[in-house]
C-alpha positions as CSV (number, residue, x, y, z in Angstrom):
1,M,6.8,-0.8,17.4
2,T,3.9,1.0,19.4
3,L,4.1,4.4,20.0
4,E,1.8,5.8,22.9
5,E,1.8,9.6,24.0
6,G,4.8,10.8,26.1
7,R,7.1,8.5,24.6
8,R,10.4,9.8,23.8
9,V,11.5,9.0,20.0
10,R,14.3,9.7,17.8
11,L,13.9,10.6,14.0
12,A,15.7,7.5,11.6
13,E,16.5,9.4,8.8
14,D,16.5,12.8,7.3
15,L,13.2,14.4,6.8
16,G,12.3,16.6,4.0
17,I,10.1,19.4,4.2
18,G,9.3,21.8,0.2
19,E,7.1,24.5,0.0
20,A,5.0,25.7,-2.9
21,F,5.4,29.2,-3.3
22,A,2.3,31.2,-3.7
23,G,0.3,27.9,-4.8
24,N,2.8,27.3,-7.6
25,P,3.4,23.8,-6.9
26,A,6.2,24.1,-10.0
27,T,7.4,26.6,-7.8
28,V,9.6,25.6,-4.6
29,A,9.9,28.7,-2.0
30,G,12.0,27.4,0.5
31,F,13.1,23.7,2.0
32,L,13.6,22.6,5.0
33,S,15.2,19.4,6.7
34,L,15.4,17.9,9.9
35,G,18.7,15.6,10.4
36,A,18.6,12.2,11.3
37,G,18.8,11.9,15.3
38,L,16.5,14.4,16.3
39,E,14.5,13.8,19.2
40,G,11.5,14.5,20.7
41,T,8.2,13.3,22.0
42,V,5.7,11.9,21.1
43,E,2.5,14.2,21.7
44,R,-0.9,12.3,20.0
45,V,-1.2,8.6,18.2
46,D,-3.8,9.6,15.3
47,G,-4.3,6.0,14.8
48,E,-3.8,3.7,11.7
49,L,-2.8,4.1,7.9
50,P,-5.5,2.7,5.9
51,E,-4.4,-0.9,4.2
52,T,-3.0,-0.6,0.8
53,A,-4.7,-0.9,-2.4
54,E,-3.3,-4.7,-3.1
55,A,-3.7,-5.7,0.7
56,R,-7.7,-5.3,0.1
57,E,-7.6,-6.8,-3.2
58,Y,-5.7,-10.2,-2.1
59,Q,-8.3,-9.7,1.2
60,R,-11.4,-9.0,-1.0
61,L,-9.8,-11.7,-4.4
62,R,-8.8,-14.6,-1.6
63,A,-13.0,-14.3,0.4
64,L,-14.5,-14.3,-2.9
65,F,-12.9,-17.6,-3.2
66,E,-12.7,-19.0,-0.2
67,D,-16.9,-18.5,-0.6
68,Y,-17.8,-19.1,-4.5
69,G,-15.1,-21.1,-5.5
70,H,-16.1,-24.2,-6.0
71,T,-19.5,-22.9,-8.1
72,M,-17.1,-21.7,-10.3
73,P,-16.2,-22.4,-13.9
74,E,-12.8,-24.3,-13.8
75,A,-11.4,-21.4,-15.5
76,S,-12.4,-18.3,-13.8
77,R,-11.5,-20.1,-10.9
78,Q,-7.7,-20.3,-12.2
79,R,-7.9,-17.2,-13.5
80,L,-8.9,-16.2,-9.8
81,Q,-5.7,-18.1,-8.4
82,T,-3.5,-16.3,-10.4
83,E,-4.7,-13.1,-9.3
84,I,-3.8,-14.0,-5.9
85,A,-1.3,-15.5,-6.4
86,A,0.2,-12.5,-7.8
87,L,-0.8,-10.4,-5.0
88,E,0.3,-12.9,-2.6
89,P,3.7,-11.0,-2.2
90,Q,2.3,-7.6,-1.4
91,W,-0.1,-9.4,0.8
92,A,3.2,-11.2,2.8
93,A,5.3,-7.7,2.9
94,F,1.9,-6.2,4.4
95,Q,1.5,-8.6,6.9
96,E,4.9,-8.5,8.0
97,R,5.2,-4.7,8.2
98,G,1.8,-5.1,10.8
99,A,0.1,-1.8,11.6
100,R,1.4,1.2,11.5
101,V,0.3,4.4,13.2
102,T,1.2,7.9,12.4
103,V,2.1,10.4,15.0
104,R,2.6,14.2,16.0
105,V,5.8,15.1,17.5
106,R,7.3,17.6,19.6
107,L,10.7,17.5,18.4
108,D,13.2,19.3,21.3
109,N,14.5,22.1,18.7
110,G,11.0,23.7,18.8
111,F,9.7,22.3,15.7
112,V,6.4,20.1,16.0
113,L,6.1,17.0,13.0
114,D,2.2,16.5,12.5
115,G,1.1,13.1,10.4
116,A,4.3,11.2,10.5
117,H,4.5,7.5,10.5
118,Q,6.1,5.7,12.7
119,D,8.6,4.4,10.0
120,V,10.8,7.5,10.5
121,L,10.9,7.3,14.3
122,T,12.8,5.3,16.7
123,P,12.3,4.8,20.5
124,L,14.5,6.1,22.3
């Protein structure tokens, strides 16, 4: 899904926001819940979320293998291939998910949701 400024969106799931009391994160002073179905307008698209650590590690190991795998001792090459194979499910999930962005949305009830992941919004 591509989110753009001015696009109407709807919350796809309930969101809960807690607030710490007097700087003590162990004590919650209140809780605000925004219900699924609440609509609003995208005010700003902040940009892509960073890759996961597993996706970055997969890319790093894959590049290492492609560039230097042919010069490595057999045991090192096999260990590297094992590490790459272990990260392939996370890499596939990252590729399938595609680029994700965070946005600022002014909801119709007057609340502003800033830094919201696009996954919690559906376009109208």
